[in-house]
C-alpha positions in Angstrom: 176.8 112.3 -7.9 176.9 114.3 -4.6 176.9 111.1 -2.6 180.0 109.8 -4.5 181.7 113.1 -4.0 180.9 113.2 -0.3 181.3 109.6 0.7 182.5 107.5 -2.3 186.0 108.8 -2.3 186.4 108.1 1.5 185.0 104.6 1.1 187.1 103.8 -2.0 190.2 105.1 -0.2 189.5 102.8 2.8 189.0 99.8 0.4 192.3 100.5 -1.4 194.1 101.0 1.9 192.9 97.5 3.1 193.9 96.0 -0.2 197.4 97.5 0.2 197.6 95.9 3.6 196.5 92.5 2.4 198.1 92.1 -1.0 201.9 92.4 -1.1 202.3 92.6 -4.8 199.8 95.4 -5.1 201.6 97.3 -2.3 205.0 96.7 -3.9 203.9 97.7 -7.4 202.2 100.9 -6.2 205.2 101.9 -4.1 207.3 101.9 -7.3 205.1 104.7 -8.7 205.6 107.3 -6.0 205.3 110.9 -7.4 203.8 109.8 -10.7 200.5 110.6 -12.2 198.4 107.4 -12.3 195.5 107.1 -14.8 192.7 104.5 -14.6 192.4 104.1 -18.4 188.9 102.9 -18.9 185.8 104.4 -20.4 184.2 105.0 -17.0 184.1 108.8 -16.6 183.7 108.9 -12.8 186.4 106.6 -11.5 188.3 106.3 -14.8 189.7 108.8 -17.3 187.1 108.1 -19.9 189.7 106.7 -22.4 190.5 103.2 -23.3 193.7 101.6 -22.4 194.3 100.6 -26.0 194.2 104.2 -27.1 197.4 105.0 -25.1 200.7 104.1 -26.7 203.9 103.8 -24.6 205.8 107.1 -24.6 202.9 109.0 -26.1 201.5 112.2 -24.7 198.4 111.5 -22.5 195.4 112.8 -24.4 192.9 115.1 -22.7 190.4 112.8 -21.1 186.7 113.3 -20.4 186.7 111.4 -17.1 187.5 112.5 -13.6 190.1 109.7 -13.0 189.2 109.5 -9.3 190.6 106.0 -8.9 193.9 107.1 -10.5 194.1 110.1 -8.2 193.4 108.0 -5.1 196.1 105.4 -6.1 198.6 108.2 -6.7 197.9 109.6 -3.2 198.3 106.2 -1.6 201.5 105.5 -3.5 203.0 108.8 -2.2 202.1 107.7 1.4 203.9 104.4 1.2 
């Protein structure tokens, strides 16, 4: 876990940055979400929120999740930089 905290976030950020440079629709979609909280809704508790996508209904309050949502946080940071 320490390795992920120390290096994993930087590596994932670099990968996502490259993806933004190469894939126009990804960049355009992410740019539409500036200033919003992004949640990687999957059961993975490190990169995701630890909740399933199907458990979230449109307009519903986001439940407390058990995951760290590291991917969602990185995507939100990158969208704010676009």
